[in-house]
Structure formats: C-alpha cells, structure tokens
VOPAGU-2260 file (C-alpha; in pm, 1 decimal, decimal comma):
REM VOPAGU-2260
SITE   aa  ch    i         X         Y         Z
SITE  MET   A    0    -993,1    -477,7    6976,5
SITE  ARG   A    1   -1337,7    -587,2    6893,7
SITE  GLU   A    2   -1648,9    -698,1    7084,8
SITE  ASP   A    3   -1697,1   -1061,8    7060,0
SITE  SER   A    4   -2006,1   -1194,0    7291,9
SITE  SER   A    5   -1873,6   -1540,1    7228,2
SITE  LEU   A    6   -1579,5   -1487,1    7458,7
SITE  SER   A    7   -1615,6   -1548,4    7824,5
SITE  PRO   A    8   -1589,3   -1253,6    8031,8
SITE  TYR   A    9   -1251,3   -1341,7    8148,1
SITE  LEU   A   10   -1103,2   -1391,0    7791,9
SITE  ALA   A   11   -1261,2   -1078,1    7708,0
SITE  LEU   A   12   -1065,8    -897,6    7970,0
SITE  MET   A   13    -763,3   -1035,4    7886,6
SITE  SER   A   14    -813,3    -954,2    7506,5
SITE  VAL   A   15    -860,4    -603,1    7627,9
SITE  PHE   A   16    -594,2    -560,1    7875,0
SITE  VAL   A   17    -296,3    -789,1    7782,8
SITE  PRO   A   18    -226,4    -575,2    7463,7
SITE  LEU   A   19    -308,4    -260,2    7654,6
SITE  SER   A   20     -48,7    -379,2    7903,0
SITE  LEU   A   21     216,6    -411,9    7640,4
SITE  VAL   A   22     166,3     -66,8    7529,0
SITE  ALA   A   23     164,2     120,1    7825,2
SITE  ILE   A   24     463,3     343,6    7800,9
SITE  GLY   A   25     469,0     606,9    8078,0
SITE  GLY   A   26     257,8     369,4    8287,2
SITE  GLY   A   27    -127,2     340,9    8364,7
SITE  PRO   A   28    -226,4     688,8    8276,0
SITE  SER   A   29     -91,1     620,0    7929,9
SITE  ILE   A   30    -379,4     383,2    7821,8
SITE  PHE   A   31    -667,3     553,8    7996,0
SITE  ALA   A   32    -821,2     649,6    7667,3
SITE  PRO   A   33    -791,7     329,1    7527,3
SITE  ILE   A   34    -934,0     167,0    7845,2
SITE  GLN   A   35   -1232,1     368,7    7805,1
SITE  LYS   A   36   -1276,0     330,2    7452,7
SITE  GLU   A   37   -1293,2     -35,4    7495,2
SITE  ALA   A   38   -1507,7     -33,4    7808,4
SITE  VAL   A   39   -1753,6     201,0    7714,2
SITE  ASP   A   40   -1760,8     195,0    7338,1
SITE  VAL   A   41   -1655,1    -152,1    7226,0
SITE  GLN   A   42   -1716,5    -396,5    7487,1
SITE  HIS   A   43   -2040,8    -208,4    7646,8
SITE  TRP   A   44   -1934,8    -310,3    7979,0
SITE  MET   A   45   -2046,5      14,4    8138,7
SITE  SER   A   46   -2189,3     363,0    8044,7
SITE  ALA   A   47   -1967,3     657,8    8009,0
SITE  ARG   A   48   -2116,6     793,6    8365,1
SITE  GLU   A   49   -2005,2     451,8    8519,1
SITE  PHE   A   50   -1646,8     474,5    8390,5
SITE  ILE   A   51   -1600,3     810,2    8525,5
SITE  GLU   A   52   -1735,1     704,5    8881,5
SITE  ILE   A   53   -1476,2     372,0    8832,5
SITE  PHE   A   54   -1222,6     609,7    8741,4
SITE  ALA   A   55   -1287,4     839,6    9045,9
SITE  VAL   A   56   -1282,2     561,6    9267,9
SITE  ALA   A   57    -931,6     429,3    9110,8
SITE  ARG   A   58    -776,8     769,1    9137,6
SITE  VAL   A   59    -861,3     826,3    9502,9
SITE  ALA   A   60    -789,6     472,9    9642,3
SITE  PRO   A   61    -455,6     391,2    9755,8
SITE  GLY   A   62    -259,0     166,4    9543,1
SITE  PRO   A   63    -151,4     189,0    9184,4
SITE  GLY   A   64    -305,5     436,9    8914,9
SITE  SER   A   65    -391,4     130,0    8703,1
SITE  MET   A   66    -644,4     -17,5    8982,0
SITE  LEU   A   67    -884,8      98,2    8706,4
SITE  GLY   A   68    -851,5    -223,4    8536,0
SITE  THR   A   69    -917,8    -390,1    8841,2
SITE  LEU   A   70   -1245,1    -219,8    8917,4
SITE  ILE   A   71   -1343,9    -297,3    8537,8
SITE  GLY   A   72   -1264,4    -646,3    8575,0
SITE  TRP   A   73   -1469,4    -677,8    8902,5
SITE  LYS   A   74   -1786,3    -473,4    8756,2
SITE  VAL   A   75   -1753,2    -712,3    8462,8
SITE  ALA   A   76   -1715,8   -1076,3    8623,6
SITE  GLY   A   77   -1683,6   -1030,5    8998,8
SITE  TRP   A   78   -1381,8   -1088,3    9199,6
SITE  GLY   A   79   -1250,4   -1344,1    8928,9
SITE  GLY   A   80   -1292,3   -1066,9    8697,7
SITE  ALA   A   81   -1111,1    -826,6    8896,7
SITE  ILE   A   82    -803,0   -1095,1    8951,7
SITE  VAL   A   83    -800,2   -1148,6    8561,0
SITE  ALA   A   84    -799,8    -784,4    8465,1
SITE  THR   A   85    -514,5    -726,8    8721,9
SITE  LEU   A   86    -310,5    -984,9    8607,3
SITE  ALA   A   87    -380,7    -918,2    8227,0
SITE  LEU   A   88    -284,5    -555,0    8308,8
SITE  PHE   A   89      31,6    -600,0    8515,2
SITE  LEU   A   90     175,2    -940,1    8403,1
SITE  PRO   A   91     275,9    -915,5    8076,6
SITE  SER   A   92     423,8    -556,4    8074,9
SITE  SER   A   93     620,4    -681,1    8415,8
SITE  LEU   A   94     765,7    -988,3    8227,5
SITE  LEU   A   95     848,3    -772,5    7923,4
SITE  CYS   A   96    1025,3    -511,8    8151,9
SITE  LEU   A   97    1197,3    -798,1    8298,5
SITE  ALA   A   98    1319,1    -908,0    7994,2
SITE  VAL   A   99    1409,4    -591,4    7836,7
SITE  SER   A  100    1604,8    -437,8    8123,9
SITE  LYS   A  101    1849,3    -757,7    8099,9
SITE  VAL   A  102    1926,7    -629,7    7732,1
SITE  TRP   A  103    1879,5    -269,1    7803,2
SITE  ASN   A  104    2146,5    -272,4    8071,4
SITE  ARG   A  105    2386,1    -455,0    7854,6
SITE  TYR   A  106    2378,5    -163,6    7584,3
SITE  ARG   A  107    2351,8     151,0    7814,9
SITE  GLY   A  108    2587,8     430,8    7674,1
SITE  ARG   A  109    2532,9     359,7    7351,5
SITE  GLU   A  110    2388,7     627,9    7083,1
SITE  TRP   A  111    2086,1     412,6    6978,2
SITE  HIS   A  112    2017,7     355,4    7341,8
SITE  ALA   A  113    2025,7     720,8    7432,6
SITE  ALA   A  114    1797,8     799,4    7121,4
SITE  LEU   A  115    1537,0     562,9    7209,2
SITE  GLU   A  116    1518,4     679,8    7565,0
SITE  MET   A  117    1480,5    1049,6    7427,7
SITE  GLY   A  118    1218,4     907,5    7185,2
SITE  LEU   A  119    1012,6     732,0    7427,9
SITE  ALA   A  120     987,9    1012,1    7669,0
SITE  PRO   A  121     742,1    1237,9    7452,3
SITE  ILE   A  122     538,4     932,3    7334,0
SITE  GLY   A  123     475,0     824,8    7698,8
SITE  THR   A  124     354,4    1207,1    7767,1
SITE  GLY   A  125     159,2    1214,9    7482,6
SITE  LEU   A  126     -11,2     915,2    7585,4
SITE  MET   A  127     -94,4    1030,2    7925,7
SITE  PHE   A  128    -206,6    1383,6    7795,9
SITE  SER   A  129    -458,8    1191,6    7555,8
SITE  GLY   A  130    -584,4     980,3    7820,4
SITE  ALA   A  131    -651,0    1315,2    8025,0
SITE  ILE   A  132    -841,4    1470,1    7742,7
SITE  ALA   A  133   -1039,9    1154,7    7693,4
SITE  ILE   A  134   -1152,6    1181,7    8047,8
SITE  PHE   A  135   -1227,3    1535,3    8047,8
SITE  ARG   A  136   -1444,7    1502,8    7731,1
SITE  MET   A  137   -1617,4    1194,7    7880,5
SITE  ALA   A  138   -1700,8    1412,5    8165,6
SITE  ASP   A  139   -1829,1    1714,9    8001,5
SITE  ALA   A  140   -1575,1    1913,4    8187,2
SITE  GLY   A  141   -1631,2    2288,3    8162,5
SITE  PRO   A  142   -1381,4    2565,6    8149,1
SITE  LEU   A  143   -1332,1    2578,4    8539,3
SITE  ALA   A  144   -1257,4    2207,7    8534,9
SITE  TRP   A  145    -990,7    2276,3    8227,2
SITE  GLY   A  146    -877,9    2582,2    8428,9
SITE  LEU   A  147    -850,4    2386,1    8734,8
SITE  ALA   A  148    -632,5    2112,9    8590,2
SITE  VAL   A  149    -414,3    2349,9    8416,5
SITE  PHE   A  150    -344,6    2516,0    8770,5
SITE  VAL   A  151    -296,7    2179,9    8929,1
SITE  ALA   A  152     -28,8    2092,3    8662,1
SITE  ALA   A  153     122,1    2413,7    8686,8
SITE  MET   A  154     155,4    2402,6    9076,4
SITE  LEU   A  155     311,2    2044,2    9052,2
SITE  THR   A  156     558,7    2160,2    8803,4
SITE  TRP   A  157     671,8    2469,0    9038,3
SITE  ARG   A  158     625,2    2257,0    9363,3
SITE  PRO   A  159     654,2    1905,4    9282,9
SITE  ARG   A  160     666,9    1812,8    9651,9
SITE  MET   A  161     337,4    1989,9    9703,8
SITE  HIS   A  162     103,3    1746,2    9908,8
SITE  PRO   A  163    -180,0    1649,1    9649,8
SITE  PHE   A  164    -431,6    1695,3    9954,6
SITE  ALA   A  165    -339,5    2077,6    9931,6
SITE  LEU   A  166    -461,3    2049,4    9565,2
SITE  LEU   A  167    -740,8    1831,1    9648,9
SITE  GLY   A  168    -880,4    2106,6    9862,8
SITE  VAL   A  169    -837,9    2368,8    9658,5
SITE  GLY   A  170   -1039,6    2198,3    9382,2
SITE  ALA   A  171   -1326,2    2116,6    9663,0
SITE  LEU   A  172   -1304,6    2474,2    9756,3
SITE  VAL   A  173   -1335,9    2601,7    9397,3
SITE  PHE   A  174   -1624,5    2378,8    9282,4
SITE  ASN   A  175   -1823,1    2415,6    9619,2
SITE  LEU   A  176   -1781,9    2812,6    9566,4
SITE  GLU   A  177   -1913,0    2736,5    9220,2
SITE  LEU   A  178   -2240,6    2541,4    9368,0
SITE  TYR   A  179   -2297,9    2804,3    9615,1
SITE  LEU   A  180   -2271,6    3084,0    9337,5
SITE  ALA   A  181   -2498,8    2887,6    9111,5
SITE  HIS   A  182   -2781,0    2818,1    9392,7
SITE  SER   A  183   -2774,2    3178,6    9486,4
SITE  GLY   A  184   -2846,8    3279,3    9143,2
SITE  LEU   A  185   -2488,7    3509,3    9114,9
SITE  LEU   A  186   -2365,5    3256,8    8855,8
SITE  ARG   A  187   -2540,2    3175,5    8553,6
C-alpha cells in the first residue's frame, strides 16, 4: 500500500482498509499495527499522537474494536469517510467469511481442516501481539505501562470473567499514584 495523492480520499481509504479487512485473522486487533503504519507513516493522515488519541477513543467507546477504521475515515473525509472506511473494513471480510463458511462446514473433520485451524490460531495471536507492541512503541510507553499490560493480561488469563472496569480502575489508580509521586518529588 503506497501513498497516492491522486486518489480521492474515499479511494485512498478503500485502498488501505479493503486489503487489511481480508487479512484480519484474529479480528480487528490483528491489524492495528498495519493500520497505524498506513495512517501515520504512509498516508500521513495524522500524527502518531493523533493516532494514539483516536485509538484510545476507539477502545473505550462501545461497539466493535475495529471502530478505529471508522474514526480514521471520519478524520480523513468526514461522515462519508467514516462510512467508506467502515464498509471497506467490514464488508470484504464478511463476504469472505460467508463464502468460506459454506466450504468450511462441508469439510469439517478432515485432517487438513484441523491442521488449518491449528495453524491459524498462532498466526492470529501473533498479529494481535504485534499490534499491541506497535501501539505501545508509538505511545512511548514506559516500564510501568508494560508492567500494567502484563498484569492485566495475567489477570484476564487467570480470571477471564473479571469485569474490565475493575482493571481500568487499577490502571487509573496506578498512573494517578505515579503522577502524585512524581509531583511530590518522591519519584524521579
């Protein structure tokens, strides 16, 4: 995907989000890193700071985690851009899933079917992990943020039904405590 200023904003959004839609193995988080690269480094639609802000809004807002594409589309071309980016991100993969599900169920139980399922799981996990690392790097996250992320992952692994607001509260408490200690001179 290359920057092409001759494309209309709508075609540029489609040229970024349609291919990403088709490789989003594991869901939206698996394409956060390429979305960031395209939006910030290739297309120059926004700065790294703006991307982090839009990413934060997309993560806390109700709805699908891939609302990030919608917000980028809105920033690039208003409401029309939001609609185009959303359709470009969700429609191709939805149509592909529909077609694949027709074939997938027909061959359930075959050896190659099980091998393919087992092979796609680590790929999806790796894509999501690389997206998380890209966001942390762009946000210039320090050791405290990395530690908190590991803590949250461990807690959700240990207690999968834990309410996210409890973990958000822990994060708010930890970073407010760090801010207080920094301002009081107790933390350098």
